[in-house]
N, C-alpha and C positions, 0 to 999 in steps of 0.2 A: 042602642043602635037605632038609627033612623030608618035604615033599609035592612029589615030583618031577614029578608029572603033574597036569593040570587035574582038579580035583574037580568032579563034576557034581551040581548041586542046582538044580532048576527054580525054586525060590523065591529063590535067591541073586542078588545083583547082581555082575556081572563088570566090574571097572574096567579096561576094555581100550580101546585106540584105536578099535576097531570100534564100541563102545557109547557112548563119550564122545569129545569132540573134544580128545584129548590125544595127547602123544607120551610114550613110556616109555623115552626115551633120555637123560634128564637135561637136555634142551635147553630145556624150557619149564616155567613155574611151573604146577603143577596144584592149588595150594592151594584155590582157590574151587570148582573142579569136584569135588575130593575131598570137601570139606566139604558141598557141596550133595548129593552122592550119599549120604553118611552120614545127614544130616538127613532126606532124602527117604525113605530106608529106614526110619528110625525113625517118621516121621509116617505113612507108608503102611501099614506092617506091625506097628509097635511093637517089632519085634525082627528080627534077621536077620544074614546074613553078606554081607560085601563081599569077594569074592575078588580078589586082586591078583596078576597074572601077573608072572613074572620081568621085570626091567627096572630102570631108574633113574627115580625120581620126585622132582622138585625141588619143595620147598615154601618159602614165605617168611613164613608166619604160623602161629599155633597152629591145630591141627586138634583139634576137640572130638569125642569119641566118646561118644555117649549110651548109657544103660543098655540092655542087651540087644542091642547091636551088636558083632559080631566082625569083625575084619579078619584075613584069613588069606591068606598068600602061597603061591604054588606055582610050580614050574618047576625046571629042572635046578639053577639057582642061586637063592637067596633074592632076592626083590625088595629093592631098596635105596631107602629114602626119605632124601633129603638136604636138610637145612636149608641154603638158599643162603648163600653168603658174605655177610657184612655184612647180614643180614636186618633190615629195619626193626624197631626196638624191642628187639632182642636184645643191644644193646651195654651198656645200663645196667641195674643192679639195679632192680627194681620195688619201691619202698618200700611200696606198698599190698598187696603179696602176702606171705603168711606165709613163703614160701620165698625171698622177694626175688629171684624169677627170672621168666623168660619160658619157656614150655613149647612143645616141638614137638607133643606129643600130651597132651591133658588129658582124662581120663575124667570125665564129668559125669553127672548124674542124668537130666535131660530136655532136650529142645531148648528153648532160652530163647525167650520171647516177645520181639517187637521192643522194644528199649530196656531189656530185662532183662539183668542180668549173669549170666554162667555161674556155676553153683555146683558145688562138688565133688560127686562121687558119694559115697554114704555107706552106712550099714548096710543100707539097703533097695535097694541097687543090685546087681542080679544079672545074670550071663551076659555081661558085657562082656569082650572079649579082644583081644589082639594076638598073632598066632602066625605063625612062619616068615617074618618080615620083619625086615631089618636096618635100623638107623637110624644116621645120620651127621650130626654137627653140623659145618657148614662153618666155615672160618676167619672171624674177626672177629665172633664171637658169644659173648663171655665170660659173659653172663648167661643163656645157654641151658641148659635141662635137657631131656633127651629125653622123659621120661615123668613125668606126675603121675598116680599110680595109686592113688586112694583109692576102694575099692569093697568089695563083700561076697562072699558065697559064689558059687561057680561062675564067678568071674571070674579071669582069669589072663593072664600074659605068659609065652610059651614059645617056645623056639627063636628068640631074638632076640639078635643081637650089637649092642651100642651102641658106636659110635666117637665118643668125646667130643671129641677134638681139644683145642682150647683153650676148650671150653665149661665150664660150671660143674659139671654132674653128669649121670649117666645116669638116675637116678630120684629122685623126691621124693614124700613123703607116701604111702609104701607102706602 
């Protein structure tokens, strides 16, 4: 882990069992809670950091990261986000997607309005990031790609190991 101790930021959100009704042991799906935390951070402050403590976090759907939001892990060991085995929709290529894939994390420009499709981040998308968090694609997800990372300046992926398993790829649309 690059950040071995909890980082203190009074404006940040800490994705902990204490602050959210979750378990960080890989035993429960945190997809909806994590997505809501990211969207809430964006709509409330327009930018910010979500700190993720050491642990295992299970997801079963795409997590969308809006512009100006950074996910940063901390602890003796990096947090691990795992796409559950046989996650719904990750078995078949998506013919409507330019990468023909389904993504664990997709960096987008803004929080979509109800009924609106998520759009790629682009040349005006700044400050998005994922740092010090490992990703793992569970078995039975052959169309899965860990990261769709299309953004602009001051955005980055750092200190991230991607365990693809039998998934399609680690990154797309870099």
